[in-house]
C-alpha positions, -999 to +999 in steps of 0.1 A: +250-120+150+277-115+126+310-138+125+335-120+117+364-147+095+402-132+093+410-143+053+443-141+040+452-116+016+447-136-019+421-156-005+398-166-030+425-156-056+450-183-057+465-210-066+465-207-105+482-223-128+486-215-167+509-232-191+538-240-172+536-212-148+522-214-111+512-186-088+502-196-050+500-175-019+530-180+005+519-179+045+544-168+070+543-171+104+553-136+107+564-107+088+589-086+108+605-049+095+638-051+113+656-017+115+693-015+132+695+013+151+715+042+139+757+026+144+749-004+154+739-026+120+772-050+130+758-058+164+725-059+147+737-082+126+750-112+149+719-109+170+704-121+142+724-144+132+726-158+166+688-161+170+679-171+134+709-184+121+713-158+094+725-125+089+718-087+080+718-091+041+738-072+014+721-042-004+697-062-028+708-093-007+685-122+008+694-144+035+683-172+052+661-204+035+621-208+035+616-215+067+632-179+078+646-153+054+656-119+059+649-102+031+669-060+023+642-038+025+662-004+019+699+013+041+699-008+072+666-027+070+651-059+065+621-077+071+623-110+085+599-138+068+593-167+086+597-162+123+590-137+149+615-120+158+639-126+189+629-103+216+668-100+220+668-076+193+646-049+206+679-028+221+697-030+184+666-027+160+636-015+161+608-040+156+576-040+138+544-065+131+537-063+097+522-098+092+488-082+081+507-054+057+514-077+030+503-102+005+533-130-003+529-147-033+560-174-054+554-176-092+575-210-106+581-228-132+594-228-163+588-196-178+586-172-149+612-147-160+596-144-190+564-137-172+580-108-145+599-093-176+566-085-187+560-063-159+589-055-147+614-029-154+646-041-142+665-078-160+656-109-131+670-132-158+689-158-134+727-146-151+724-110-135+693-119-109+712-151-091+694-171-063+696-153-028+696-113-049+665-091-040+654-063-058+624-036-044+612-024-074+580-020-094+555-047-109+531-023-131+524+000-113+528-011-077+557-015-055+572-044-049+599-064-032+609-096-053+636-126-046+645-151-067+645-179-044+649-209-068+665-213-104+622-206-115+608-192-088+602-156-074+594-143-040+572-116-048+559-095-015+531-064-020+508-043-004+481-063+012+457-037-005+467-046-042+462-085-040+440-085-060+457-064-082+486-085-079+473-114-092+453-099-116+482-087-134+504-119-132+474-139-147+475-117-177+512-118-183+507-160-177+482-161-202+503-137-224+528-163-219+508-195-225+492-179-258+528-181-274+537-218-269 
């Protein structure tokens, strides 16, 4: 009989370290899309804060901590990273489990900004893209979410089907940067 085994999106690809930059896979307990119902953003935000300790973030921002983060994903929409959403939200928001749909990686170290500068068409330098800032953008030819989670650290989320390409593109950029040093 065939034995099936669950695999993480980046299994066998990570961790990776090149020069001063490292790339690791993050495995949140849950990823859930929380979309506030029409006209209910404030009520949804209040419930999110009471249930999980963070309000709905403003556009291009993230709220929360490493263990529980709400990442802006679009108009009246956040990705809850970490805990499963409280059922108290169900009357104010649509909740959709996204746990198996995304690859989540952390790029960190001196040079992380320079690695991303080779792949991303927006300015991610610390002076303009501070901790807690997030963007839905392109990385190479993939749509991703990038959130600054530390002075030299970024959380990157891409569709699970693009995990191998995500790691490949980041690895090439890391090697290109290391070759200069």
